[in-house]
C-alpha positions in Angstrom: 49.2 -19.2 -17.8 50.6 -21.2 -14.8 49.4 -24.9 -14.7 47.9 -24.4 -11.2 45.7 -21.5 -12.5 44.7 -23.6 -15.5 43.6 -26.4 -13.3 41.6 -24.0 -11.0 40.0 -22.4 -14.0 39.1 -25.9 -15.5 37.6 -27.1 -12.2 35.6 -23.8 -12.0 34.4 -24.3 -15.6 33.4 -28.0 -15.0 31.2 -27.1 -11.9 29.6 -24.2 -13.7 28.6 -26.5 -16.5 27.3 -29.1 -14.1 25.0 -26.6 -12.4 24.1 -24.7 -15.7 22.9 -28.0 -17.3 20.8 -29.0 -14.3 23.1 -31.9 -13.4 23.4 -30.4 -10.0 25.7 -32.4 -7.7 24.5 -33.4 -4.5 21.5 -31.1 -4.5 18.6 -33.6 -4.3 20.3 -36.0 -1.8 19.8 -36.4 1.9 22.4 -35.2 4.4 25.5 -37.4 4.4 26.2 -40.2 6.9 29.2 -38.3 7.9 27.3 -35.1 8.8 24.9 -37.2 10.8 27.8 -38.7 12.6 29.3 -35.3 13.3 26.2 -33.7 14.9 25.9 -37.0 17.1 29.6 -36.8 18.2 30.0 -33.1 18.9 26.4 -32.1 19.8 27.1 -28.4 19.9 29.3 -26.8 17.2 29.2 -23.1 18.0 30.0 -21.0 14.9 30.7 -23.1 11.9 32.2 -22.8 8.4 31.2 -25.4 5.8 33.7 -25.5 2.9 32.0 -26.9 -0.3 28.3 -26.6 0.7 26.9 -27.4 -2.7 23.0 -27.0 -2.4 23.2 -26.6 1.3 21.8 -30.1 2.4 24.4 -30.8 4.9 24.5 -27.1 5.9 21.0 -27.2 7.2 21.5 -30.3 9.3 24.7 -28.9 10.8 22.7 -25.7 11.7 20.5 -27.8 14.1 23.5 -28.1 16.4 25.3 -24.7 15.6 24.9 -21.2 16.9 25.6 -19.9 13.3 26.9 -21.5 10.0 28.3 -20.1 6.8 28.3 -22.4 3.9 30.7 -21.5 1.1 31.1 -23.0 -2.4 33.3 -22.0 -5.4 30.4 -22.3 -7.8 27.9 -19.3 -7.9 25.0 -21.6 -9.1 25.6 -23.8 -6.0 25.1 -20.9 -3.7 22.2 -19.7 -5.6 20.5 -23.1 -5.2 21.5 -23.3 -1.6 19.9 -19.9 -0.8 16.7 -21.1 -2.8 16.6 -24.3 -0.7 17.0 -22.2 2.5 14.1 -19.9 1.6 11.8 -23.1 1.9 12.8 -23.7 5.5 11.5 -22.4 8.9 12.8 -19.2 10.3 14.7 -20.9 13.1 17.0 -22.6 10.7 17.1 -19.6 8.2 18.2 -17.2 11.0 21.3 -19.4 11.6 22.5 -20.1 8.1 24.2 -17.9 5.5 25.8 -18.8 2.2 28.4 -17.1 0.0 30.8 -17.8 -2.8 34.1 -18.6 -1.3 37.5 -20.3 -2.0 39.0 -22.7 0.4 42.6 -21.4 -0.4 41.8 -17.9 0.3 39.0 -17.7 3.1 37.5 -14.1 3.3 36.9 -14.5 7.1 38.5 -13.0 10.1 41.1 -14.9 12.1 39.7 -17.2 14.8 36.1 -16.4 13.6 34.9 -20.1 13.8 34.6 -22.9 16.4 34.3 -25.7 13.9 35.1 -26.3 10.1 33.5 -29.1 8.1 34.5 -29.9 4.6 33.1 -33.0 2.7 34.8 -34.1 -0.6 36.4 -30.7 -1.5 40.0 -30.2 -0.1 41.5 -32.8 -2.3 40.8 -30.6 -5.3 42.7 -27.8 -3.7 46.3 -27.0 -2.8 45.9 -28.7 0.7 48.8 -26.6 2.2 47.0 -23.4 1.4 43.6 -24.7 2.4 44.6 -26.2 5.7 46.6 -23.1 6.6 43.4 -21.1 6.0 41.2 -23.6 7.9 43.6 -23.1 10.9 43.7 -19.4 10.5 39.9 -19.0 10.7 39.5 -21.4 13.7 39.8 -20.2 17.3 42.2 -21.6 19.8 39.9 -24.4 20.8 38.7 -25.0 17.3 37.9 -28.4 15.7 37.5 -29.6 12.1 36.3 -32.6 10.2 37.8 -33.0 6.7 36.8 -35.7 4.3 39.2 -36.2 1.0 39.8 -38.6 -1.6 43.1 -40.2 -1.3 45.5 -41.9 -3.7 48.0 -41.0 -6.4 46.6 -39.2 -9.5 44.1 -36.5 -10.6 41.4 -35.4 -8.1 42.9 -37.2 -5.1 45.5 -36.2 -2.5 48.5 -38.4 -1.4 47.5 -39.7 2.1 51.0 -39.3 3.6 51.3 -35.7 2.3 47.8 -34.9 3.5 48.4 -36.2 7.0 51.8 -34.5 7.2 50.1 -31.3 6.3 47.3 -31.8 8.8 50.0 -32.2 11.6 51.6 -28.9 10.7 48.4 -27.2 11.9 46.4 -29.5 14.1 46.4 -32.6 16.3 44.6 -35.5 14.5 42.3 -37.0 17.1 40.9 -39.7 14.8 41.0 -40.8 11.2 39.2 -43.3 9.2 39.8 -44.6 5.7 36.9 -46.0 3.7 36.9 -47.7 0.3 33.9 -46.5 -1.8 32.2 -47.7 -4.9 29.6 -45.4 -6.4 26.9 -46.1 -8.9 29.2 -45.6 -11.9 31.5 -48.3 -10.6 34.0 -45.6 -9.9 36.1 -46.7 -7.0 37.5 -44.1 -4.5 39.3 -44.3 -1.2 38.3 -41.6 1.3 40.0 -40.4 4.3 38.2 -38.6 7.1 40.3 -36.7 9.6 39.1 -35.3 13.0 41.2 -32.3 13.8 41.8 -30.1 16.9 43.9 -27.0 17.0 47.2 -27.5 18.7 
């Protein structure tokens, strides 16, 4: 078994365990501050893809300024929860939102299908060259993306210099912010948010 395949399967197994044991990641939280910033900054997003939608909390907020939005997640139980959460909402939002299991490195969508791609805390766990190439492929010629990743050196982060160089292969970086975070478990992270436009 190749090392990359082993890592992918380990990641999938981890998230399956989290959801099956009721330790559902980001399901009971409010929409992120970044998502709020995105809807304020862009106002109208058109057709949107959210990569790593978890329980759909941010997806629903993004739907308020979208024509349509598809939320994908690698974990089947996350999609099941997102669909269940969506069932509780009014039909105006429900008509704009759909969820499906999906892989950032192999998006099952047509070329140029989306106006906007949003991904919060996901792509650092992928092969960023494959993922960013796929993001570019599914965006139209005027497309935009906002990507949030953990940066650094080590497991579950991406090297900042490498990530930015990869972004520049496919996009113009219109803005970027680096944020030092400390969560409740005293786990320190540095996050990078990039605002991208198709070249």
